[in-house]
N, C-alpha and C positions, 0 to 999 in steps of 0.2 A: 502494499498500501503506501504508493509514495504521491499521491494526491489527494486534498480532499474531499474529490468526487468519488476515490476508492473506500471512503469509510463509511461503514454500515450506518444510515442513519433511522433507520425503522428497524421494527422485532424483526419483521417479515427479511429485510435485506441482513440483518445479523443473522438468522437462521441459516440463511442461503451460504452465507459466509462460512459459518459453523460448519455446515453440511460439506463443505468444499476443502476443509482441512485435512491434511493426510499426517499420521504420524509415520517414524519408522520404527518397526519395530526393538523389543530391548534386545542386547545383545548378548549373544549365547555364552554360557558361564564360562569358559576356556578366555573368549576376548573380554569377556569382564573382569576377569583377573588381570589378564594383558594391559587394560585400560586403569586400573586402578594400581597395578607397578609403575604405569609411567606418572601417576601423580608425585610429585615433592614427598619425601619424607617429613611425616609429622614433627611439629617444632622447627622446621628449617624456615629462615628468615622470608616475609613478604616482599617481594621486590615492588616499589610505587613507581609509576611512570611519571617523571617530570616533563614538562617542554620548557626549554629557553631559547631566548635571543641572543645571539653573539654577532660582535662584529665580524666581518669575513677574516680581518687579518686576525683575531683574536681564535677565532675557528681553526685557522690553519696554523697558527703557533700550536694549538691543543693536538692536531693531525700531526704534527712533526713532533713533538712530544711522546703522544702516544705511538707512534711508531719507533722512535728509539727505545722505548720501554717495551716494545713490542706486546702492546695492550691496546685492546680496542679503544675508542676516545671512550664512551661511555664508561668504562672503567677508570681511565686516566682521570675523567672529571670525578668521578664518585671518590678515588683515592685522594685527589687533591682537597675535596669537600671535607672527607675523613681527617687529614691532616690538621685545614683551618680549623675544625671543631677541637681536636684534640690540644691544640695550641693553646684555643682560647679555654679551655677548661682548666688548662694547668695554671691559669692567670699568668702566662707569659705573654711579655710582648713581642710581637715580631720587630725584628730591625732590619734597616736597609742593608742591603750589599754592600753598600759603602762603609757603614760604619762597622759590617764584620769585617771587612777587608783591613780597616784601620785597627781592630783590636788582633786582628791577627799578625798583623804588620811588629806589633808589639812584644808579641812571645818570642821568648829566646830559642833558637835550634835545640832540639833534642840531643845528649849526646849519649854515643853508644859505647857501652862499656862491653869487651870482648871476653 
């Protein structure tokens, strides 16, 4: 039913529509078990689909990063979100790359004792 004209508007139209429906037979017991086996295990996390808009340049950068990490883009994005939430949850404040490099240059080289 894709048009308003297809919607039953009277009891007679509804009865005719319902009489025209056909249902698939229930699966055979061996097929039913195969269908049940195809379900995710009980207690496994439920994945929620989200849609987001990214500028082309950001999408291309994500694609390159995901390719370098050898994971799908959605996995890379999910992992980036997980890392951002972990940082936020630890009351840690992210610093800029420039600040990190400045701090690293102040470190003395490690001395290796043989």
